[in-house]
N, C-alpha and C positions, 0 to 999 in steps of 0.2 A: 766606298770600299777602301780599306786600309791595305797597303801593299807591304808585305814582310819579306825580308831577305834572311837567309840562314848562313851563318859563318861557322863552318865545321860540319862535315857530312859523315860523321862517325855513327856509333851505335845509337845514341839518343836522338840523333837527327831524324831517324826513321819515324819516330813518334810525331815530331814536329811537322815533317813534310807530309805525312799522311793527313794530318788535320788541316793544314793550310793549303796544300796542293790538291787535296781531295774534296775541297769545298765543304768541309765539316764545321767551319767557323763562320757564322753569319757576319757579313760585311768585312771579311778578311780574305786575302788571297796570297799565294806564294808568287813573289816577283823574280827572285834570283837566288842562286846558291853559290857557295864558295868553299873551297878546301884546297890546301896546298898540294894535296895529292890529286892530280888531274883526273885520274880514273874515277875516284869517289865523286868528285864534283860533276863530271860528265854523266855518270850513271844516274845520279839524282836529278840533274837538269833535264836529261832526256826523258826520264820517267814522267816528269810533270810538265814537260814542254816549256821550260823557262831557261833563260840564259845561265850559263855556269862560268865561274871564274876561279882562278888560282891565286888571285891578289885582290883583297877586298878594297884596297884603295882604287884600283882600276874599276871595280864593280861600282863603287859609290860615285866615282867621277862620271862613268858612262851612263849609269842609270838615272842619276840626278833625282828629279822629283818622282821618278818611278819607284822610289823606296820611301816608305813612311817610318818604318821601324826595322831594327836589326836584332835577330836572336843570336846570341853568342853561345855556341855549343862546342867550343874547343876544349882542350884539356884544362882542368881547373886552374893550374898554375899560370895559364896564359889569359885567363878571364880579364884580369885588371889591365894588362898591357893592351889587349884588343879593345876593351871598353874605352880606355883613354884615347886611343887613336880614332875609334869610330864616333865617339861623342863630338869630335871636332866638326863633324858634318851636320850636327844639329838634328839628327834623327833619334827617335826614341830607342832606348836600349832595353832588351830583355836578356837576362843572363841566367844560365842554368846554375844550379847549386854546385858547390858553394860559390858565393859571389866572388870570392878571392881566397887566398891562402894566408894572407897577413892582414892585420888590422890597418896598417898604414896604407896598403893597397886599397882596402875597402873605403877608407876615408878619402883617398884621392879620386876614386870612382864617383863617390857621392858629390864631391866638390866639382869635378869636371862636368858631370851631367847637369848640375845646377847652373854652372857657369855658361853652358852652351844651350840652356833653355830646353833641355830634353828630359823626359821622365825616365827614371831607372826602375825597372821591374825585376825583382829577384824571384825566380820560379820556386815556389813552395806548393806544388800541385796537390799534396795530400791534405792541405787545409781545406780543399774544396771537395774532398770525399764526402758522400752523403752522411755516413755515420759520424764523421768528424764534425761536420756542420751542426748536427743534432747535439753532440756533446758540448760544443762551444755555446750553444743556446742555453744548455743547462747550467754551465759555468756562469754565464752572464746573468742568468736569472737567480743565482745564488742558491740553487737547489741542493748543493753539496754541504752547505753550511761551512764549518771549519774544514779546510783541506788537511789531510793527514799524510797521504803517500801517493806519489805518482811514479809510474814505472813504464819504461819502454823496453821491448825485447826485439832485437833484429837478429834472426837466426837464418842466414842465407848461405848459399853455396857458391863460392867462386874458386875454381880450381886453378892450377898453375897455367893451364891453357888460356884461361881468361886474361891473366896478367901478362902472358907472353904475346898477346894479340898486338899490343902497342908498347913501345919502349918506355913511355911516360907512366904507364900504370904501376902503382905500388911504389912510387918514388916520393921522397919528401919534397922535391922541388916543384913537381907538377901535378901531384895527385893527393897524397895523404893516404891514410889507411881506412879501415872500415868506419871509423868515427867521422871522417871528413867526407867520404864518398857515400857508401851505402846507407849509413845511419843518420846522415845530416838532417833529412826530412823528419825523422822520428824525434830527434833531439829538439828540432824546432817546435814540433807539436807539444812536447812535454813542457818546454819553457812557455809556450803560448797559453797553455791551459793552467799551469801551476803558478806562473808569475815570476817576479824577479828572484835571481839566485844570489846567495851570499858567498857560498864556497863550494869547492869540489875536491874530492879525493879519489884518485883513479889508479888502476893497474892495467897494463896492456902487455901483450906478447905476440910474437909471430910463431904460429904453431904448425901449420900444415903446408905452407908455400914458401918459396924462396923470393922474398921481396924485402925492401928496406923498412917498410912501415908495419904497423900492427894488423893482424887479421882477427884479433880477439881482444876485447876490453870490457872491464866492468867499472862503473863509476857510482859513487855515492854523492848526492847533492843535498845541500841545505838551502831551503828557500827562505826568503825574507819574511814570509808569513808564518814561519815555524814548522812548515811541513818538510818531509824528507822525500828524496827521489832516488831512483835507481835506473841506471842505463846498463843494459846488457847487450853487447853488439858483437857479432862474429860473422865472418864469411867462411868459417871452418865447419859449417854444418854439412854432413854428408849423408846420403848421396845427392840430395836436392834441397831446394829452399823449403823451409819449415814455416816461418811466421815473421810478420812485421806487426807488432801489437802495441797497444797503449792502454794502460789501466789508470783510473783515477779513483781514489778512495777518500771519502769525507765523512763527517759525523752524521750526515743525513742521506748518504747514498753511495753507490758503487757502480762504475761503468767500466766495461772492458770492450775494446774494439780489437778484433783479431784478424784472421785471414793472413795471407802472405804479403798484403800491401795496405794494411790498416783500412780494410774495406768491409769487414763483417762485424756487425753489432752482436756481441756474444752475451754480454750481461748488461742489464739496464734495471737497476733496483734502487728505489727511493722510499724513504720513510712515508712521505705524503704522496700518494699516487695521483697523477693527473689523468684526465679522461683518456688521453691517447697513449698512455704508457704501455698498455697491453699489446699494442700494435707495433711498437718500436722495433722489436727484434726482427719481425718479418719485413717491415717497410724499409729499414735502413741497413740493408745488407746487399751489396752488389759484388758479384765475382768478376774481377777484371781478367783479361787474358794473360797478363804478366805483372811483374812487380812494379811497373810504372803506374798501373791503375788507370782510371778514367779521368783523373784530375786535370791533366793537361788541357783537355777540351774546355772545362769550366774555367781554367786559368786564362786561356786565350780569350774567352768571351769576356772575362773580367778586364783584361788589358784593353780590348776594343771599347768597352764601356768607359774606361778611364780616359782614353785618348779622345774618343769621339763625343762623349756626353759628360765629361767632367766628373765622373764618379771618383770616389776616394780610392787611392792606390793602397791596398791592404798590405802589400809586401814591397815597400820601397827600399831604398838603399839602407836607411837607418834601421828598418825592421829586419832586413836581411843580415845586417852586421851583428845583431844580437846573438844569433846562434854561432857565428864565427868567433865571437869573443868567448863564448862558452867552450867551444871546441878547442880554442887556443889554450884556455885555462886547464882543460883536461889534459892536454899534451904536456903542459908545464908541470902538472902534478905527476904524470907518469915519469917524466924525465928527472924530476927532483925528488920523488918519493915522499912528498909532503902535501898537506892540504893547501890549496891555493884559493885565496880570496879573489872574487871577481873585482873588476876595475883595477887590474894589475898590469904591469909592464912585462911582457915576455922576456925571459932571460935564457931559458934552456929549450924552449919550444922550437923544434926544427922545421915545422911546417912552413913551406914556401921558400925555404933557404936554398939557394942554388950553389953555394960553396960551403966548404967546411963541414961536410956530412949532411 
């Protein structure tokens, strides 16, 4: 039985605590929770009858071998700092998206975990959605032939009330905008399906809320295989969430996954039909209760398999870094007004900067 601790008891922690504390992950349990706001930590600790802390160093020292892995669920801009401190205890680290806000921080996290002999897992739960898994199988089987166009659309609703819940939301230093926060999973899926990216050109704006960062952005991507890509991301959809979708078009087929959490197979068309193709639309659509989907359960099961049985970590630090590099390049393009090549050194990107704007 692997024992997990949660650092950060905010919005996303509800999903993690329900899975671990509710006995929904085989061979995994919730051992402790921590948040600098005592009320949040106490409430979650009492709910699952586990110790609660306001200082994770105290938690790690007192719990000792009672913790095998730590899930970092704090504001995005603190992920790196908390990862570096927690890695020194030699426990495995699970970190919510994005793994960090700067590439230097991501590199330090990777090196620290390797140096302390602990695995680093970056949560990309949408990779485990059933229609996404089916699409990945088609990509790996070469069913699309030449890839032509990949598109993601994130049309969600986040009002001023959402951003006012916590002072860190919507800031460059600790959060980032729709690209870093809400759309980061979808951007990861697009890159995972379409392959390496050569360049990006982007435009962004803050349209309906009072925050530092963007709530709406569009991006054109050029892939190394010659295909093009489009990212459309906004939290200015009103009055409610509309969709979180992914489309892949190739010379031999087209697939679209829709729903509001990349959860519903909407189009599955290929030139050469396989025997099970007619059943795909019905079999590979699952409606989740919220935009987080069901992927966290499959992700934690994957983490347990990696730690306990030596399975390959599908989203380690290096894999998690890829989408951060892409998002950083997109911000560089928005700030500079020009096309940006990947493998670049950020100059104007403000993401993760705590001074100077």
